[in-house]
ZADO-1210 file (C-alpha; in nm, 4 decimals, padded with zeros to 6 digits):
<atoms>
<atom x="-02.4927" y="02.7778" z="00.0426" code="MET" pos="1"/>
<atom x="-02.3031" y="02.6347" z="-00.2637" code="SER" pos="2"/>
<atom x="-02.1247" y="02.3204" z="-00.2666" code="SER" pos="3"/>
<atom x="-01.7635" y="02.3309" z="-00.3808" code="HIS" pos="4"/>
<atom x="-01.6003" y="02.0254" z="-00.4477" code="CYS" pos="5"/>
<atom x="-01.3697" y="02.0655" z="-00.7271" code="CYS" pos="6"/>
<atom x="-01.0534" y="02.0844" z="-00.5209" code="HIS" pos="7"/>
<atom x="-01.1398" y="01.7813" z="-00.2760" code="SER" pos="8"/>
<atom x="-00.9407" y="01.4976" z="-00.3293" code="GLU" pos="9"/>
<atom x="-01.0780" y="01.1257" z="-00.3214" code="PRO" pos="10"/>
<atom x="-00.9327" y="00.9057" z="-00.0428" code="LYS" pos="11"/>
<atom x="-00.6956" y="00.6822" z="-00.1581" code="THR" pos="12"/>
<atom x="-00.4424" y="00.4312" z="00.0015" code="ASP" pos="13"/>
<atom x="-00.1755" y="00.4902" z="-00.2464" code="VAL" pos="14"/>
<atom x="00.1028" y="00.7856" z="-00.1520" code="ILE" pos="15"/>
<atom x="00.0588" y="01.0308" z="-00.4574" code="PRO" pos="16"/>
<atom x="00.3485" y="01.1684" z="-00.6595" code="PRO" pos="17"/>
<atom x="00.4521" y="01.4932" z="-00.6721" code="LEU" pos="18"/>
<atom x="00.2384" y="01.7148" z="-00.8861" code="ASN" pos="19"/>
<atom x="00.3861" y="01.9085" z="-01.1935" code="ARG" pos="20"/>
<atom x="00.3704" y="02.2562" z="-01.0353" code="ARG" pos="21"/>
<atom x="00.5494" y="02.1476" z="-00.7438" code="LEU" pos="22"/>
<atom x="00.8355" y="01.9540" z="-00.9354" code="VAL" pos="23"/>
<atom x="00.8780" y="02.2676" z="-01.1793" code="ILE" pos="24"/>
<atom x="00.9068" y="02.5311" z="-00.8837" code="MET" pos="25"/>
<atom x="01.0950" y="02.3205" z="-00.6799" code="GLY" pos="26"/>
<atom x="01.3425" y="02.2370" z="-00.9430" code="SER" pos="27"/>
<atom x="01.3771" y="02.6335" z="-00.9946" code="ALA" pos="28"/>
<atom x="01.3847" y="02.7027" z="-00.6281" code="PHE" pos="29"/>
<atom x="01.6881" y="02.4540" z="-00.5974" code="LEU" pos="30"/>
<atom x="01.8622" y="02.5859" z="-00.9163" code="GLY" pos="31"/>
<atom x="01.8582" y="02.9453" z="-00.8257" code="VAL" pos="32"/>
<atom x="01.9621" y="02.8149" z="-00.4440" code="LEU" pos="33"/>
<atom x="02.2812" y="02.6397" z="-00.6258" code="LEU" pos="34"/>
<atom x="02.3355" y="02.9431" z="-00.8327" code="LEU" pos="35"/>
<atom x="02.3440" y="03.1738" z="-00.5299" code="SER" pos="36"/>
<atom x="02.6698" y="03.0153" z="-00.3960" code="PHE" pos="37"/>
<atom x="02.8311" y="03.1655" z="-00.6749" code="LEU" pos="38"/>
<atom x="03.0627" y="03.4812" z="-00.5119" code="PRO" pos="39"/>
<atom x="02.8661" y="03.7056" z="-00.7337" code="ILE" pos="40"/>
<atom x="02.5449" y="03.6254" z="-00.5859" code="LEU" pos="41"/>
<atom x="02.6441" y="03.6247" z="-00.2397" code="GLY" pos="42"/>
<atom x="02.3792" y="03.8516" z="-00.1161" code="PRO" pos="43"/>
<atom x="02.0947" y="03.6494" z="-00.2542" code="LEU" pos="44"/>
<atom x="02.2504" y="03.3531" z="-00.0978" code="ASN" pos="45"/>
<atom x="02.2670" y="03.4781" z="00.2595" code="GLU" pos="46"/>
<atom x="01.9049" y="03.6206" z="00.2124" code="SER" pos="47"/>
<atom x="01.7777" y="03.2663" z="00.0890" code="MET" pos="48"/>
<atom x="01.9400" y="03.0712" z="00.3344" code="LEU" pos="49"/>
<atom x="01.7970" y="03.2910" z="00.5986" code="ALA" pos="50"/>
<atom x="01.4633" y="03.2582" z="00.4970" code="TYR" pos="51"/>
<atom x="01.4846" y="02.8939" z="00.4730" code="LEU" pos="52"/>
<atom x="01.6174" y="02.8945" z="00.8358" code="ARG" pos="53"/>
<atom x="01.3214" y="03.0907" z="00.9388" code="ILE" pos="54"/>
<atom x="01.0526" y="02.8935" z="00.7702" code="VAL" pos="55"/>
<atom x="01.1519" y="02.5571" z="00.7290" code="TRP" pos="56"/>
<atom x="01.0413" y="02.4156" z="01.0228" code="TRP" pos="57"/>
<atom x="00.7228" y="02.5986" z="01.0399" code="ALA" pos="58"/>
<atom x="00.6062" y="02.4640" z="00.6871" code="VAL" pos="59"/>
<atom x="00.7316" y="02.1161" z="00.7885" code="LEU" pos="60"/>
<atom x="00.5219" y="02.1355" z="01.1017" code="LEU" pos="61"/>
<atom x="00.2244" y="02.2688" z="00.9018" code="GLY" pos="62"/>
<atom x="00.2363" y="01.9565" z="00.6458" code="LEU" pos="63"/>
<atom x="00.2906" y="01.7044" z="00.9392" code="VAL" pos="64"/>
<atom x="-00.0148" y="01.8491" z="01.1401" code="LEU" pos="65"/>
<atom x="-00.2137" y="01.8723" z="00.8079" code="GLY" pos="66"/>
<atom x="-00.1514" y="01.5027" z="00.7300" code="GLY" pos="67"/>
<atom x="-00.2189" y="01.3873" z="01.0968" code="ILE" pos="68"/>
<atom x="-00.5584" y="01.5827" z="01.0949" code="ILE" pos="69"/>
<atom x="-00.6303" y="01.4272" z="00.7524" code="ASP" pos="70"/>
<atom x="-00.5811" y="01.0863" z="00.8640" code="TYR" pos="71"/>
<atom x="-00.6727" y="01.0837" z="01.2423" code="PHE" pos="72"/>
<atom x="-00.9591" y="01.3472" z="01.2598" code="VAL" pos="73"/>
<atom x="-01.2949" y="01.2539" z="01.1328" code="PRO" pos="74"/>
<atom x="-01.4397" y="01.4963" z="00.8931" code="ASP" pos="75"/>
<atom x="-01.7760" y="01.5247" z="01.1334" code="GLY" pos="76"/>
<atom x="-01.5492" y="01.6660" z="01.4083" code="PHE" pos="77"/>
<atom x="-01.4214" y="01.9363" z="01.2002" code="VAL" pos="78"/>
<atom x="-01.7567" y="02.0042" z="01.0712" code="VAL" pos="79"/>
<atom x="-01.8977" y="02.0325" z="01.4226" code="ARG" pos="80"/>
<atom x="-01.6213" y="02.2309" z="01.5424" code="LEU" pos="81"/>
<atom x="-01.5746" y="02.4664" z="01.2578" code="LEU" pos="82"/>
<atom x="-01.8523" y="02.3952" z="00.9882" code="GLY" pos="83"/>
<atom x="-02.1120" y="02.5968" z="01.1078" code="GLY" pos="84"/>
<atom x="-02.2108" y="02.9731" z="01.0769" code="ASP" pos="85"/>
<atom x="-02.2632" y="03.0624" z="01.4121" code="SER" pos="86"/>
<atom x="-02.0468" y="03.3298" z="01.6285" code="LYS" pos="87"/>
<atom x="-01.9403" y="03.0359" z="01.8439" code="LEU" pos="88"/>
<atom x="-01.7760" y="02.8705" z="01.5152" code="THR" pos="89"/>
<atom x="-01.5742" y="03.1801" z="01.4777" code="LEU" pos="90"/>
<atom x="-01.4685" y="03.1865" z="01.8334" code="VAL" pos="91"/>
<atom x="-01.3776" y="02.8140" z="01.7923" code="ASN" pos="92"/>
<atom x="-01.1657" y="02.9278" z="01.4987" code="ALA" pos="93"/>
<atom x="-00.9954" y="03.1967" z="01.6994" code="VAL" pos="94"/>
<atom x="-00.9116" y="02.9763" z="01.9696" code="LEU" pos="95"/>
<atom x="-00.7807" y="02.6987" z="01.7479" code="ALA" pos="96"/>
<atom x="-00.5457" y="02.9638" z="01.5980" code="GLY" pos="97"/>
<atom x="-00.4311" y="03.0926" z="01.9325" code="PHE" pos="98"/>
<atom x="-00.3425" y="02.7350" z="02.0029" code="LEU" pos="99"/>
<atom x="-00.1317" y="02.7086" z="01.7150" code="MET" pos="100"/>
<atom x="00.2469" y="02.7153" z="01.7050" code="SER" pos="101"/>
<atom x="00.3609" y="02.7582" z="01.3405" code="ALA" pos="102"/>
<atom x="00.4129" y="03.0846" z="01.1329" code="CYS" pos="103"/>
<atom x="00.1544" y="03.2048" z="00.8560" code="SER" pos="104"/>
<atom x="00.2807" y="02.9658" z="00.5965" code="HIS" pos="105"/>
<atom x="00.2679" y="02.6544" z="00.8232" code="GLY" pos="106"/>
<atom x="-00.0925" y="02.7633" z="00.9174" code="ILE" pos="107"/>
<atom x="-00.1932" y="02.7979" z="00.5281" code="LEU" pos="108"/>
<atom x="-00.1093" y="02.4285" z="00.4983" code="ALA" pos="109"/>
<atom x="-00.3413" y="02.3342" z="00.8152" code="ILE" pos="110"/>
<atom x="-00.6236" y="02.5854" z="00.6972" code="ALA" pos="111"/>
<atom x="-00.6651" y="02.4115" z="00.3848" code="ILE" pos="112"/>
<atom x="-00.6618" y="02.0661" z="00.5246" code="GLN" pos="113"/>
<atom x="-00.9208" y="02.2049" z="00.7664" code="LEU" pos="114"/>
<atom x="-01.1018" y="02.3186" z="00.4774" code="TYR" pos="115"/>
<atom x="-01.0811" y="01.9865" z="00.2917" code="LYS" pos="116"/>
<atom x="-01.2191" y="01.8171" z="00.5899" code="LYS" pos="117"/>
<atom x="-01.5298" y="02.0399" z="00.5799" code="GLY" pos="118"/>
<atom x="-01.4574" y="02.3418" z="00.8011" code="ALA" pos="119"/>
<atom x="-01.6618" y="02.6338" z="00.6669" code="SER" pos="120"/>
<atom x="-01.4821" y="02.9352" z="00.4585" code="VAL" pos="121"/>
<atom x="-01.5736" y="03.1842" z="00.7450" code="PRO" pos="122"/>
<atom x="-01.4008" y="02.9814" z="00.9905" code="ALA" pos="123"/>
<atom x="-01.0956" y="02.9123" z="00.7698" code="VAL" pos="124"/>
<atom x="-01.0484" y="03.2603" z="00.7220" code="ILE" pos="125"/>
<atom x="-01.1128" y="03.3666" z="01.0705" code="THR" pos="126"/>
<atom x="-00.8317" y="03.0662" z="01.1685" code="PHE" pos="127"/>
<atom x="-00.6056" y="03.2218" z="00.9016" code="LEU" pos="128"/>
<atom x="-00.5960" y="03.5716" z="01.0183" code="LEU" pos="129"/>
<atom x="-00.6024" y="03.4955" z="01.3826" code="ALA" pos="130"/>
<atom x="-00.3077" y="03.2521" z="01.3810" code="SER" pos="131"/>
<atom x="-00.0059" y="03.4354" z="01.2929" code="PRO" pos="132"/>
<atom x="-00.0293" y="03.7030" z="01.5205" code="TRP" pos="133"/>
<atom x="-00.2666" y="03.6073" z="01.7533" code="ALA" pos="134"/>
<atom x="-00.1171" y="03.2682" z="01.8628" code="ASN" pos="135"/>
<atom x="00.0615" y="03.1834" z="02.1903" code="LEU" pos="136"/>
<atom x="00.4275" y="03.1676" z="02.1070" code="PRO" pos="137"/>
<atom x="00.4238" y="03.4912" z="01.8829" code="MET" pos="138"/>
<atom x="00.2259" y="03.6807" z="02.1695" code="THR" pos="139"/>
<atom x="00.5258" y="03.6289" z="02.3542" code="VAL" pos="140"/>
<atom x="00.7547" y="03.7141" z="02.0754" code="LEU" pos="141"/>
<atom x="00.5681" y="04.0433" z="02.0394" code="LEU" pos="142"/>
<atom x="00.5930" y="04.1255" z="02.4087" code="PHE" pos="143"/>
<atom x="00.9488" y="04.0693" z="02.3941" code="GLY" pos="144"/>
<atom x="00.9722" y="04.3420" z="02.1378" code="PHE" pos="145"/>
<atom x="00.7046" y="04.5955" z="02.2106" code="PHE" pos="146"/>
<atom x="00.6170" y="04.5412" z="02.6105" code="GLY" pos="147"/>
<atom x="00.2465" y="04.6051" z="02.7072" code="ILE" pos="148"/>
<atom x="00.1424" y="04.7585" z="02.3851" code="LYS" pos="149"/>
<atom x="00.1906" y="04.4016" z="02.2081" code="ALA" pos="150"/>
<atom x="-00.1725" y="04.3931" z="02.3460" code="LEU" pos="151"/>
<atom x="-00.2785" y="04.6100" z="02.0808" code="LEU" pos="152"/>
<atom x="-00.1394" y="04.3916" z="01.8288" code="PHE" pos="153"/>
<atom x="-00.2730" y="04.0861" z="01.9657" code="VAL" pos="154"/>
<atom x="-00.6062" y="04.2335" z="02.0673" code="GLY" pos="155"/>
<atom x="-00.6333" y="04.3882" z="01.7119" code="GLY" pos="156"/>
<atom x="-00.5738" y="04.0760" z="01.5118" code="ALA" pos="157"/>
<atom x="-00.8371" y="03.9015" z="01.6931" code="MET" pos="158"/>
<atom x="-01.0609" y="04.1799" z="01.6521" code="ALA" pos="159"/>
<atom x="-01.0041" y="04.1739" z="01.2719" code="ILE" pos="160"/>
<atom x="-01.0273" y="03.7946" z="01.2682" code="ALA" pos="161"/>
<atom x="-01.3748" y="03.8013" z="01.4353" code="LEU" pos="162"/>
<atom x="-01.5215" y="04.0949" z="01.2305" code="VAL" pos="163"/>
<atom x="-01.3904" y="03.9382" z="00.8860" code="THR" pos="164"/>
<atom x="-01.5387" y="03.6125" z="00.9970" code="GLY" pos="165"/>
<atom x="-01.8699" y="03.7746" z="01.0637" code="VAL" pos="166"/>
<atom x="-01.8743" y="03.9327" z="00.7192" code="VAL" pos="167"/>
<atom x="-01.7554" y="03.6089" z="00.5350" code="PHE" pos="168"/>
<atom x="-02.0749" y="03.4480" z="00.7011" code="THR" pos="169"/>
<atom x="-02.3048" y="03.6935" z="00.5603" code="VAL" pos="170"/>
<atom x="-02.1368" y="03.6623" z="00.2122" code="LEU" pos="171"/>
<atom x="-02.1889" y="03.2902" z="00.2493" code="ASP" pos="172"/>
<atom x="-02.5688" y="03.3323" z="00.3300" code="ARG" pos="173"/>
<atom x="-02.5772" y="03.5374" z="00.0074" code="LEU" pos="174"/>
<atom x="-02.3608" y="03.2926" z="-00.2011" code="ASP" pos="175"/>
<atom x="-02.1047" y="03.5469" z="-00.2744" code="MET" pos="176"/>
<atom x="-01.8062" y="03.3058" z="-00.1631" code="ILE" pos="177"/>
<atom x="-01.7672" y="02.9310" z="-00.2365" code="GLU" pos="178"/>
<atom x="-01.8897" y="02.6925" z="-00.0119" code="GLY" pos="179"/>
<atom x="-01.7591" y="02.3799" z="00.1924" code="PRO" pos="180"/>
<atom x="-01.5226" y="02.1363" z="-00.0072" code="ALA" pos="181"/>
<atom x="-01.7635" y="01.8651" z="00.0811" code="GLN" pos="182"/>
<atom x="-02.0973" y="01.8039" z="00.2718" code="ASP" pos="183"/>
<atom x="-02.0555" y="01.5955" z="00.5737" code="ILE" pos="184"/>
<atom x="-02.2784" y="01.5134" z="00.8416" code="ASP" pos="185"/>
<atom x="-02.1698" y="01.6498" z="01.1225" code="ALA" pos="186"/>
<atom x="-02.2947" y="01.3417" z="01.3707" code="GLY" pos="187"/>
<atom x="-02.0636" y="01.1030" z="01.1595" code="ASP" pos="188"/>
<atom x="-01.7901" y="01.1050" z="01.4251" code="VAL" pos="189"/>
<atom x="-01.5606" y="00.7851" z="01.4216" code="SER" pos="190"/>
<atom x="-01.2388" y="00.8020" z="01.5891" code="TRP" pos="191"/>
<atom x="-01.1385" y="00.4237" z="01.4881" code="ASP" pos="192"/>
<atom x="-00.8197" y="00.5397" z="01.3671" code="ARG" pos="193"/>
<atom x="-00.7244" y="00.6444" z="01.7211" code="VAL" pos="194"/>
<atom x="-00.8860" y="00.3688" z="01.9167" code="THR" pos="195"/>
<atom x="-00.7331" y="00.1235" z="01.6748" code="ASN" pos="196"/>
<atom x="-00.4129" y="00.2582" z="01.6409" code="PHE" pos="197"/>
<atom x="-00.1683" y="00.0599" z="01.3970" code="GLU" pos="198"/>
<atom x="00.1460" y="00.2346" z="01.3354" code="PHE" pos="199"/>
<atom x="00.2189" y="00.1113" z="00.9917" code="ALA" pos="200"/>
<atom x="-00.1204" y="00.2164" z="00.8393" code="LYS" pos="201"/>
<atom x="-00.0889" y="00.5236" z="01.0320" code="ALA" pos="202"/>
<atom x="00.2451" y="00.6333" z="00.9021" code="THR" pos="203"/>
<atom x="00.1000" y="00.5389" z="00.5716" code="LYS" pos="204"/>
<atom x="-00.2040" y="00.7517" z="00.5969" code="GLY" pos="205"/>
<atom x="-00.0032" y="01.0566" z="00.7307" code="VAL" pos="206"/>
<atom x="00.2153" y="01.0463" z="00.4596" code="ALA" pos="207"/>
<atom x="-00.0778" y="01.0418" z="00.2130" code="ILE" pos="208"/>
<atom x="-00.2257" y="01.3452" z="00.3425" code="GLY" pos="209"/>
<atom x="00.1388" y="01.5183" z="00.3922" code="PHE" pos="210"/>
<atom x="00.2285" y="01.4756" z="00.0210" code="VAL" pos="211"/>
<atom x="-00.1284" y="01.5647" z="-00.0958" code="SER" pos="212"/>
<atom x="-00.1125" y="01.8660" z="00.1163" code="LEU" pos="213"/>
<atom x="00.2393" y="01.9680" z="-00.0182" code="ALA" pos="214"/>
<atom x="00.1047" y="01.9199" z="-00.4020" code="ASN" pos="215"/>
<atom x="-00.1357" y="02.2042" z="-00.3087" code="MET" pos="216"/>
<atom x="00.0431" y="02.4597" z="-00.1187" code="VAL" pos="217"/>
<atom x="00.4237" y="02.3958" z="-00.1269" code="LEU" pos="218"/>
<atom x="00.4929" y="02.5463" z="-00.4967" code="TRP" pos="219"/>
<atom x="00.3142" y="02.8709" z="-00.3702" code="TRP" pos="220"/>
<atom x="00.5251" y="02.8699" z="-00.0387" code="ILE" pos="221"/>
<atom x="00.8674" y="02.8278" z="-00.2684" code="LEU" pos="222"/>
<atom x="00.7521" y="03.1140" z="-00.4690" code="LEU" pos="223"/>
<atom x="00.6957" y="03.3250" z="-00.1931" code="GLY" pos="224"/>
<atom x="01.0160" y="03.2238" z="-00.0026" code="ILE" pos="225"/>
<atom x="01.2282" y="03.3148" z="-00.3634" code="LEU" pos="226"/>
<atom x="01.0335" y="03.6596" z="-00.4091" code="ALA" pos="227"/>
<atom x="01.0984" y="03.7720" z="-00.0664" code="ALA" pos="228"/>
<atom x="01.4507" y="03.6550" z="-00.0808" code="ALA" pos="229"/>
<atom x="01.5370" y="03.8742" z="-00.3936" code="LEU" pos="230"/>
<atom x="01.3728" y="04.1979" z="-00.2389" code="ILE" pos="231"/>
<atom x="01.5732" y="04.1145" z="00.0915" code="GLY" pos="232"/>
<atom x="01.8740" y="04.0548" z="-00.1105" code="ALA" pos="233"/>
<atom x="01.8666" y="04.3606" z="-00.3159" code="TYR" pos="234"/>
<atom x="01.6127" y="04.6374" z="-00.1994" code="VAL" pos="235"/>
<atom x="01.8069" y="04.8144" z="00.0804" code="PRO" pos="236"/>
<atom x="01.6527" y="04.8259" z="00.4200" code="GLU" pos="237"/>
<atom x="01.6754" y="05.2064" z="00.4380" code="HIS" pos="238"/>
<atom x="01.5008" y="05.2821" z="00.1196" code="PHE" pos="239"/>
<atom x="01.1643" y="05.1782" z="00.2188" code="PHE" pos="240"/>
<atom x="01.1995" y="05.2717" z="00.6036" code="MET" pos="241"/>
<atom x="01.2488" y="05.6256" z="00.4456" code="ALA" pos="242"/>
<atom x="00.8805" y="05.6125" z="00.3319" code="TYR" pos="243"/>
<atom x="00.6853" y="05.4561" z="00.5988" code="LEU" pos="244"/>
<atom x="00.5980" y="05.7784" z="00.7960" code="GLY" pos="245"/>
<atom x="00.2868" y="05.7611" z="01.0245" code="PRO" pos="246"/>
<atom x="00.0444" y="05.9290" z="00.7870" code="ASP" pos="247"/>
<atom x="-00.1954" y="05.7982" z="00.5492" code="MET" pos="248"/>
<atom x="00.0522" y="05.7700" z="00.2515" code="THR" pos="249"/>
<atom x="00.3174" y="05.6022" z="00.4942" code="GLY" pos="250"/>
<atom x="00.0776" y="05.3341" z="00.5788" code="MET" pos="251"/>
<atom x="-00.0204" y="05.2452" z="00.2259" code="LEU" pos="252"/>
<atom x="00.3487" y="05.2295" z="00.1316" code="VAL" pos="253"/>
<atom x="00.3361" y="05.0061" z="00.4378" code="THR" pos="254"/>
<atom x="00.0848" y="04.8000" z="00.3018" code="LEU" pos="255"/>
<atom x="00.2438" y="04.7635" z="-00.0309" code="LEU" pos="256"/>
<atom x="00.5832" y="04.6286" z="00.1414" code="PHE" pos="257"/>
<atom x="00.3623" y="04.4019" z="00.3721" code="ALA" pos="258"/>
<atom x="00.2294" y="04.2658" z="00.0534" code="THR" pos="259"/>
<atom x="00.5697" y="04.1334" z="-00.1015" code="VAL" pos="260"/>
<atom x="00.7769" y="04.1122" z="00.1960" code="LEU" pos="261"/>
<atom x="00.5446" y="03.9099" z="00.4200" code="GLU" pos="262"/>
<atom x="00.7206" y="03.5209" z="00.4613" code="VAL" pos="263"/>
<atom x="00.6377" y="03.4513" z="00.8334" code="CYS" pos="264"/>
<atom x="00.5393" y="03.5887" z="01.1544" code="SER" pos="265"/>
<atom x="00.8909" y="03.5137" z="01.3146" code="GLU" pos="266"/>
<atom x="01.0733" y="03.6770" z="01.0037" code="GLY" pos="267"/>
<atom x="00.8754" y="04.0040" z="01.0027" code="THR" pos="268"/>
<atom x="00.8066" y="04.1130" z="01.3411" code="SER" pos="269"/>
<atom x="01.1775" y="04.2440" z="01.3896" code="PRO" pos="270"/>
<atom x="01.1670" y="04.4261" z="01.0618" code="ILE" pos="271"/>
<atom x="00.7997" y="04.5690" z="01.2261" code="ALA" pos="272"/>
<atom x="01.0090" y="04.6677" z="01.5532" code="PHE" pos="273"/>
<atom x="01.2689" y="04.8175" z="01.3476" code="GLU" pos="274"/>
<atom x="00.9868" y="05.0146" z="01.1663" code="ILE" pos="275"/>
<atom x="00.8531" y="05.1335" z="01.5185" code="PHE" pos="276"/>
<atom x="01.2107" y="05.2518" z="01.6006" code="ASN" pos="277"/>
<atom x="01.2544" y="05.4551" z="01.2855" code="LYS" pos="278"/>
<atom x="00.8929" y="05.5803" z="01.2755" code="THR" pos="279"/>
<atom x="00.8019" y="05.6091" z="01.6662" code="ALA" pos="280"/>
<atom x="00.4394" y="05.5130" z="01.5245" code="ALA" pos="281"/>
<atom x="00.2550" y="05.1818" z="01.6394" code="LEU" pos="282"/>
<atom x="00.0020" y="05.2073" z="01.3584" code="GLY" pos="283"/>
<atom x="00.2653" y="05.1128" z="01.0998" code="ASN" pos="284"/>
<atom x="00.4051" y="04.8178" z="01.2397" code="PRO" pos="285"/>
<atom x="00.0637" y="04.6947" z="01.3075" code="PHE" pos="286"/>
<atom x="-00.0289" y="04.7737" z="00.9287" code="VAL" pos="287"/>
<atom x="00.2790" y="04.5784" z="00.8317" code="PHE" pos="288"/>
<atom x="00.2079" y="04.2962" z="01.0421" code="LEU" pos="289"/>
<atom x="-00.1348" y="04.2558" z="00.9816" code="MET" pos="290"/>
<atom x="-00.1540" y="04.3330" z="00.5976" code="ALA" pos="291"/>
<atom x="00.1179" y="04.0858" z="00.5146" code="GLY" pos="292"/>
<atom x="-00.1272" y="03.8302" z="00.6399" code="VAL" pos="293"/>
<atom x="-00.4147" y="03.9705" z="00.4579" code="ALA" pos="294"/>
<atom x="-00.2561" y="04.0803" z="00.1195" code="THR" pos="295"/>
<atom x="00.0016" y="03.8295" z="00.1075" code="ASP" pos="296"/>
<atom x="00.0353" y="03.6570" z="-00.2540" code="TYR" pos="297"/>
<atom x="00.0989" y="03.3178" z="-00.1195" code="THR" pos="298"/>
<atom x="-00.1903" y="03.3369" z="00.0824" code="GLU" pos="299"/>
<atom x="-00.4155" y="03.4794" z="-00.1639" code="ILE" pos="300"/>
<atom x="-00.2931" y="03.2212" z="-00.4673" code="GLY" pos="301"/>
<atom x="-00.3663" y="02.9411" z="-00.2138" code="LEU" pos="302"/>
<atom x="-00.7041" y="03.0511" z="-00.1397" code="LEU" pos="303"/>
<atom x="-00.7613" y="03.1225" z="-00.5089" code="TRP" pos="304"/>
<atom x="-00.6402" y="02.7731" z="-00.6362" code="THR" pos="305"/>
<atom x="-00.7572" y="02.5592" z="-00.3171" code="ASN" pos="306"/>
<atom x="-01.0895" y="02.7486" z="-00.2133" code="ILE" pos="307"/>
<atom x="-01.1825" y="02.9756" z="-00.4928" code="GLY" pos="308"/>
<atom x="-01.1365" y="03.2893" z="-00.6567" code="ARG" pos="309"/>
<atom x="-01.4235" y="03.5027" z="-00.4906" code="ARG" pos="310"/>
<atom x="-01.2771" y="03.3890" z="-00.1420" code="THR" pos="311"/>
<atom x="-00.9606" y="03.4978" z="-00.2509" code="ALA" pos="312"/>
<atom x="-01.0735" y="03.8496" z="-00.3635" code="ILE" pos="313"/>
<atom x="-01.2863" y="03.9258" z="-00.0861" code="TRP" pos="314"/>
<atom x="-01.0004" y="03.8781" z="00.1544" code="LEU" pos="315"/>
<atom x="-00.7991" y="04.1944" z="00.0926" code="PRO" pos="316"/>
<atom x="-01.1279" y="04.3765" z="00.0252" code="VAL" pos="317"/>
<atom x="-01.2793" y="04.2829" z="00.3831" code="VAL" pos="318"/>
<atom x="-00.9600" y="04.3075" z="00.5627" code="THR" pos="319"/>
<atom x="-00.7485" y="04.6159" z="00.4519" code="VAL" pos="320"/>
<atom x="-00.9741" y="04.8859" z="00.5273" code="PRO" pos="321"/>
<atom x="-01.0082" y="04.7568" z="00.8727" code="GLN" pos="322"/>
<atom x="-00.6472" y="04.7198" z="00.9140" code="ILE" pos="323"/>
<atom x="-00.5760" y="05.0888" z="00.7743" code="LEU" pos="324"/>
<atom x="-00.8366" y="05.2080" z="01.0362" code="LEU" pos="325"/>
<atom x="-00.6996" y="05.0503" z="01.3326" code="LEU" pos="326"/>
<atom x="-00.3505" y="05.1476" z="01.2212" code="GLY" pos="327"/>
<atom x="-00.4479" y="05.5165" z="01.1914" code="MET" pos="328"/>
<atom x="-00.5909" y="05.4912" z="01.5571" code="TRP" pos="329"/>
<atom x="-00.2868" y="05.3267" z="01.6887" code="PHE" pos="330"/>
<atom x="-00.0735" y="05.5816" z="01.5474" code="ASN" pos="331"/>
<atom x="-00.2766" y="05.8508" z="01.7524" code="ARG" pos="332"/>
<atom x="-00.1981" y="05.6732" z="02.0710" code="LEU" pos="333"/>
</atoms>
């Protein structure tokens, strides 16, 4: 297993400044948002505000949880739980994803933080795939939309996450993906910052982790929201629904739109239900939901810049065939 340390940041007691990419992207995003208040750009304004209302809390929660993990959770504990290459490690990753209550973009921040703390790449990928659609709040939401058929979505998401984790474990052993961010002794577990809690130090420590993580992931998230808002504002909904039939062509078109439309699980689940209503096919909404997680340019871009290009490339290569096969099977039910 190769060591991959180029993205790991040294520990510091100083809150880092916002980096150049985040400042540029944040300024551009704010500029477009302000311009969207012009009457001629009304649809864009409505779309951007709708997306922001959906994702702001999840992104903020993900960054805060990432900061808390960075300060309080010992690196050795993360390695012990998610740093191995066994099946138990992958099961731990799925269970951790199930207990999370953030959408895909919030989960991205947490996953990158876990990787920095020593989680293996297969565990991080399993966690990413399980979290948006197999987490507890989304399970409840999917049952509200699809009834008992929601079990197929949740079970399918967990199965794809585990199978992908196994494949990534093999790739890891063959040195075909990046290794952990840092080599840490799994026995080195000290909870001093919890047992000897000091509010001022803890607040500053969490803030350091929060800003460091924001520098890595927030500019990508803003780019994703902006692109999705433009599509939501100016591409009519009926335009792509007309081409999402319950055949392979329809699922491939679904896959394409999921790639550019996926912003967060709570935001796309109503669209998936509308696809189900229009097509009367269960496979298409499943492909729409799962492929968005597996092929979303925001997610792939973050994996590319924070873990490595091989991991980012292998993610859709491994997951998309599974998603399409399950989608075809669901359409036959």
